[in-house]
N, C-alpha and C positions, 0 to 999 in steps of 0.2 A: 311197102306200107310201113309207116312208123307209128307206134302207139306206146302208151305208158301203162305199165302194170306194176303195182306196188311202188317201190322206189327206184325201179330200173327203167332206163330209157332204152327201148329195144328197136332195132331195125333188122327185120328178117331178110332183107335183100341188101347186100353190101355195096356201097358206092365207093370205089377205090380212088375217086378224085378228091383231093384235099378241098375241104369246104372253106367258105369265107371265114367261118368261125375258127377253123384250125389256124388259118393265117393270122387272124386277129389275136388269138391267144399267144401265138409265137411272138408276134410283134410286141404285145404288151409286156411279155416276159423279158424280151431283149431291152425294151425301153427302161424297165425298172432295174435291170442289171446295170445299165449305163448310169442310172441315177444313183445306184448303190456305190459305183466307183467314184462318182462325183462327191457323194456324202462322206466317203471313207476318211479323207484327211481331216475333216472337221469334227466328225462324230463316229469314232471307230465302231462302237457297238451297233448303232443303227445301220451303218454301212454294211457291216458283216452280216447282220440279220437279213437285210434287204437282198444282198447277194445270194445268201443261202436259200432263202424262200423262193425268190423269183428266178434265180439261176436254175433251181430244180424244175420249176414250172416251165421255163423256157426250153430246157433240155427235153422234157416229156413232150411238149408241143412239137418241137422240131423232129423228134423221133417218130411221132405220129404222122407227120407230113411225109417223112422219108419212107415210112412203111407203106403208106398209101401209094406213093409214087413208084415204089418197088413192085407193088401188086399190079399197077397199071402196065409195067414193063414186062410182066410175065407173059410168055406165050406158050401156053400149055397145050401141046398137041396130044400127048399121051403120058400117063403116069403108070409105071409098072412097080409092083411091090412083091418082094420075096415073102413067102409064107413064114410067119414068125417075126416079122418086123414089128417092133414095139415103139410106140410114140408115147413119150412120157416127159414130164416137166424137166427143164434143164436146171441142174443144180447150180451151174455158173450164173444163170440169169436170176435164179432165186436168191443166191448169195449176194449178187449185185444189188438187188432190190432191198434185201435186209440191211446191207451195209449202208446204202443210201439213206434209208429211213433212220437208222441208228445214228449216223453222223449228223444228219439234219437235226434230229431231236436234241442231240447233245450240244450242237452249236447254238441252237435257239435257247436252250436252257442256260448256257454259260454267258451268252451276251445279251440276255433279256434285260430290260430296265429293272432297277431294284424295286420299283413300285408296281411291277406288273401284277394284275389281278390273279388270284389263285386259280381261276378257271383257265387262264391263258397258260400258266405254268403247268397245270394238269394236262392240257392239250399237248404241250411240248413233250411232257413226260410220256404220254401215250404213244407219240410218234417214235420216240427212242425205244420204248418198251416193245412196240410192235416189231421194230427192226431187230432187236435183240432176240425176240421170240423166234423169228424166222431163222436167224443165224444159229441159234441153239438147236432148233429142230433139224436143220441140215447136218450139224455136227453129230447129232444123235441118230442120224439115219432114218428119221421119221418120214413117212410117205408125204410127198409134197402136193398130192392131188390126184386127179383122175389120169388114167393111162389107157391107151388103146393098143390092141395087138391084132394084126391081120392073120387069120387062120382060114383054112378051107371051109370049116364049119360055120364061120361067122366072125364078126368083130367082137373081140373079148374086151369088155369095158370093166376096168378095175377101179375101185374106190375104197381107200382105207383097208378094211379087213375083209372085203368081199369082192367077187368078180362075177360077171354075168356074160354069157355068150349071146350076142345079138345075131341070130341067123341072117345071112345076107338077104334071103328072099322075104324076110319079115321086117326089114328096114324100109318102111313105106316111102319115106322121103328124107332127103338131107338138104340142108340149106346153109349158105354162108351169110353171116350178118354181123351185127355189132351189139354189144351191151356197154353203154356209157363209153363209146369210142374205142372199145376193146374188141378185136376180131374174135368172132364166136362161131362155132359150129353147132347147128341145131339138127336134131334127128327126131323123127316120129316113127313109132314102132307099131307093129301089128301083133295083138295078143301077147304083150310082154309078161303077163301073169303066168305063162307057160314056159318061159325061158329058163334055161338051166343056170342056177346060181350056185356058186361055190364059196364057202360050204353051204349045204342045203338049208341049214337053220337061219341063214341070213336072207332068205327069200323076202321076209317082211321088211328088212332094211332096204332091199332093192326097190320094193314097191313104194315104200315111204319116200325114198330118194326121188323117184319119178314124180310122185305127187307134189313134192316141193318144186321140182323143175317146171311142172305144168302150171303151178300157181305163179311162178315168177315170170315165165316166158311163153307158156302155151305149148312148148315142145316137150316131148317125153324126156329127152336128155339134151343138155347143152354143155359145151366145152369151150372155155375161154382160152384161146391158143397163144396169147402173147408170151407165155412163159415156156413155150415149146420150141424145139429146134427146126420145125418144119412150118413153112408158110401156109396159112389157111387155104388159099386157092388150090395148092397142091394136095393138101390133105383131103379137102372136099372132093376134088376130082378123082382121087383114088377110091374113096368110099362110094361115090356115085357110080363109078365104073363097076366095081365088084358087087354092088348090091343088085345090079342088073345083069352081070355076067360073072357069077362067083366061080364057075368052073375054070376060068382062066387063071385064077390066083396061083395054083401050085406050079405053073410053068414060068412064073415071073422070076427075074434074076436080081432086081434091085429096086429101091425106091429112087426114082429119078423123074425128071420132067423133060 
């Protein structure tokens, strides 16, 4: 079932088959890249801007198609996880995203028309600024987002300055889906107000975070997995396995499919 909440397009059941829209977006991006190449000799600035903007769009669309095709090829019979395995955002992927945004914004600012409206210049500056912020955050060691750790007591969910243990038996449901074409893990919890939060004074932060998640998606917790080094179907299979059979976790040897 697909529905709209706030400004997010949600799909709580993931279809790994590339959609017609995916193919159309990739095709449009490629067509405009070819147009940029044709324009380049006669109008360098417009050609470069076209290549930068639509080249980036084409790459993102093609990567989305490749990701869905890779998910379709996955044949997950069993996923085993060693206790203490931590799933966290990839710094390499985050740095790649930051560098892409920064370079795109700078190229658009340098080659923009001289009479470009102020709002257009501001948008280009925001793109470059967002990329610079991500790169600086990585360089300073700032936490890049949520992380998960598999332990015998439960799934440890960490976010910024706090963490909470989600007992396996109190993870009522897990689901793999999408938010705006990004692979997303959704979880629903039983009596989360009694979960152990560290440090304890951050209990209110944890509850507030869940309220935000519920308002956006209807789930107690969601995790967009595109910046992680594990594919969503594998992560979902592991969580779904141990929430129904938590006592098997300490005997596991590695995360594998």
